[in-house]
N, C-alpha and C positions, 0 to 999 in steps of 0.2 A: 285194192280191195275197197268196196263201197262203204260209205259211212253206215254204221249199224242201223240208224233210223231209216236211211234210204233202203238198206237191205231188208229190214222188217216190212217196209211199205211194199217193196217189190214181191216179197214172199206172200204177203196177204193178197196183193193184187192178182198174183198168179193163181192162187187158190180160188179166189172169187171168180176170176175169169173162167176157170175150169168148171166151177159150179154153174155159171151162166150158160156155158156151152152144153153141159149135160142137160140142164133144164130145157133149153131150146130144142135139143135133139129129141129128148124123151117125151116132152109134152107138147111139142109144136108151138111153143110160146115164143115171144119175142122179148126176152129179158135183156137188159143191159145194165152195166154199172153206171150209176148216176153220180155217185159221190164216194170219196174215200175219206173217212173221218176217223175219230178215235174211239168213240163209244156209240154205236157199234163201229166195227172196222170199215165196213162198206155198206152202201145202200144200193139195192138193185131195184129195177122197175120193170114191170110188165108193160111194154109199150102199147099193147092192145087196149088195156083198160086203165092204165095209169097207176095201178096198185103197186105200192112199194113194200119192200121187206128189208129190215136192218139185219145185217149178217155179221156176227162175231166170228172171226177166223182164228183157229188154233191148230196145232199139230201134235200128233201123238208119236212120241219116241219111246223106245224101250228104256233108255237111260240117257244121262247127259253125254256119255261117250259116243253113243249112236248119233245124237244131235250134232256134236262137234264134227264127227266124221261126215255126215250128210252135208253139212254146210262148209266142208273143206277146211276145217280147223284142226284136223287130226289125220295123221297118216297111219295110225295104229290099225293094223290088219288083224291083230290077235284079240278079237272080242270074245268074251266068254259066251257060252251057249245061252240061247234065248228060249224062253218058254211062253206059250200063248197065255198061260194063267197069269203071268206077270204083266203081259200087255193088257189083259182085261182088268187087272188090279189098277194099273196106271190109268187106264181109261176111266174107271170109276172115280179115281181121285180127280182127274181132269174135269169130269162132268160135275162133280161137287164144287170144285173151285170156280168154274165158269158160271154155275148156277148162282153161287153167292155173289159173284162179281156183277151179274146181270141185274141184281136187285137195285143197284145204284144207278142204272141207266134211266134217263128220261127219254122217252121215244114216242113218236106220233104214229108209228106203224108197227106191225108185228115184228117180233125178233126171232131170228134163227141162229143156231150155232152150227158152224161147219167145222168138222174135225177131219183134217187131212191125215190119213194113216200112212206114214212113210216107211213102214217096215218092208224090207226086201224079202223077208222070210214068211210072214203071215199075211193072209189075204182075207177077202170078204167071207169066203166059206169057213175059214177058221173062226172068225168072229161070230158067224151064224151058229156054229156048233156050240159056242159058249154063250149064246144069247141069254140064257136063263141066269147067268152070272153077272150080266151087265145091269147096273143099278142106275136108273135115270131118275134123279131127284126132282121134286117139284121146283119149278123155276118160271121165269118170265119168257122162256124160249117156247114159242109155239111149235117150232120145228127144230129137230136135231138130226143132222146128217153126218154119216161117216163117208168120206171120199177116198176111194182106193185107186191105185194105178192099174191100168189094164196093160199087162205085159204083151199081149197080142197086138193091140192097136198102138202101143207105145205112147200112151197119153192117159191123163186122169179122166176116166169115163164111168167108173163104177160108183154109184151112189146108193147107200143103204140108209134108210130112214129109221131112227130110233124112236122118234116121237113125231 
């Protein structure tokens, strides 16, 4: 099993690379990851104009058991029922936590928050249906994205912008 710091780095890098791929496909841009740091997690650059964006990467889980299962630390198949309302509540908590954390960042370029939604049960349309319940607090994040897995294409391709 990889070292937890290496694992964290790989997970962040994977999410950031998925974001870069989506941006390049959807907007015809030529983004690339230029640096993997701590605050923010990665810096991406539009190679056409040199503009950079600091991206804080995080993941939305239903609960700690789901996180352990997704990362291969639990074999428990008997997970209790999940409800979209609880996911939205956890999303709101995560948005608040990350907004507070971003206040301490020193950055020379705009900041974005990328939230990879790892739920195998709920998808972009479910979150869209509850959009009025999602609370995006004031923060230093110019952009906030939710990244969803596309089960048809079998890759992370669905990007929803909250801000």
